[in-house]
N, C-alpha and C positions, 0 to 999 in steps of 0.2 A: 254669698259664696261661703263654703266651709273650708277653712284653711287650718293646717296643722304645722306648727313649728317644732322641729325635733330637739327640744330641750326643755328642761324644767326651770331654766334660769329666767326670772321675770324680765330681765333686761332684753333678752333675745325675743321674748314674746312682745314686749312693748315696742321694740323696733319694727316688728312685723305688723303690729296693729297700726302703727303710723303710716305704713305703706298701703295697707288695705283697711282703711277706717270704716268702710261700709260692710265689712265681712265679719264673720264669727271666727276668731282665732283661738285655737286650742293648743295647749302644750302637750306634746307626746314625748315621753322619756324613751328615746331610741338611741342605740349605740352609733358611734361615729365610725367604728371599724378601723380607726387609726390610733396612734399613740396618744396618751393623755396630753402630752405637749407636742403637737405636730410641729415638724420642722420642714421647711421648704414649702414652696408654693404648691407643688403637686400633692403632697400629703395633706396639706390644709384644705385644698380644693376638694380632694377625694373625700375627706371627712364631711364637708358640707353636702356633697352629692349623695353620700351614703345616708345621711340623716334625712334629706329630702325624699329619697326613694322609700326609706323605712316608714316615713310618715304616711305615705299613701297605703302601705300595707297594714298600718295600725288602725285604720278606720275608714269611714265613708267621707273622704275629703276630696274637694275639687282640686286643691293644690297642696303640695308638700313643700315646706321651706326648711332648708338646712343652713346653719350658720356655724362657721368654725373659725376660731382665732388660732394663729400660729406664729412662729418665728421663722423668718426667711431672710435670705440675702438677695440682693439684686446684682445682676451681672456687672462686673467691674467694681463692686463694692465689697469691702471686708466687713463693714459694720452690719450686725443683724438688726432687723426691723420687726416690729409688731405688725402682722398682716391680718386682714380679715377677709374671708371668702364667704359668699352665700351662693346657694343654688335654689332654684324654684322649678318645680315640674308638675305637670298634670298627668304624667305617666307616658306621654308621647313627646311633648315639646319640653325643651329645657332652656333655662336662662341661668347664666353664671355671671357673677360680678364681684368686684372687690370694693372694700372701703378704703379709708385713708391708711397709709403706712407711716409708722412713726419709728424713728431710730431709737434703739434701746440705749439708755444711759450705761456708761461703762461698768459700774458696779452691778447693775442688773444683768447686763450682757455676760459678765464673767460667771455669774451663778447659773445662768441658763446653759452656758457652754459646759459647766460642770455637771449638768444633768438635772437640775432642778426645774420645776414647773413655774411658769410666770405668775399665776395667781398667788400661790403661797409666798413666792419671793416678794411680790408687791405688798402683800399683807405684812410681811416681816419688815421691809424697808419703810413702809408708811406707818407701822404700828397700828394696823387696823385688822379687821376680820371680814372675810367675804367681799373684798374689793371688787371681785368679778361680778358680783350681783348689785354693785353700786356704781361709782364713777368709773371703775375699771382703770387699767393702765393708761388708756387713752386720756382719761380725765386727769390723772396724775401727771402724765408727761406734758400736758398742755396747760397746766395751772388752772384746770377747770373750764377752759374755753371750749373744749370738745368732750362731751360725755361719752361713755361707752355706748349708750343708747343712740346718740347722734351718729357715731362712727358706724355702728352696725346697721342703722337705718340706711345709710348710704350704700352699703354693700347689698342689702336686700332690694332696694329700689333699682340698683344696677342689674341685679339678677332677674328682677321682675319685669324688666323692660319689654320682653316679648309678650307679656300678658297685659301690658298697659298701653301698648301702641300698635296700631294696625300695620306699621311699616315692616314688621318682622314676618 
């Protein structure tokens, strides 16, 4: 099967390869159509859906995969969380799923609320570069127990469920 993931980020490609190890997975640089730092579940999910759809338009692929990370709140909670949404489509059927949600630490949360993007904030806080292409915020927030690839893999496998199981 030929699959495209809508990102040039190697972590997102690796997460998709883990879910579809028997397939050829290509990276397609496609726009999310949402803000650079999506806020809220709806915007984050829309970014994943837009990327999945754009992948199918970018080449002869059987499936398009979109992955989007954002910051969102849960009903009844004031604290913002790192959230991950994925979408998988063959052009007719859709699957959507989420990965783990991790509460943002106070000093990170304050900077996001002030309009900064999570990746650069994490690079600054950790004294690194390109954390989003490595352990990610998920890895930092869990002391390395959950890598960004692991977290995104769970979102992709949840979204891929309709393509992995005959019950759908």
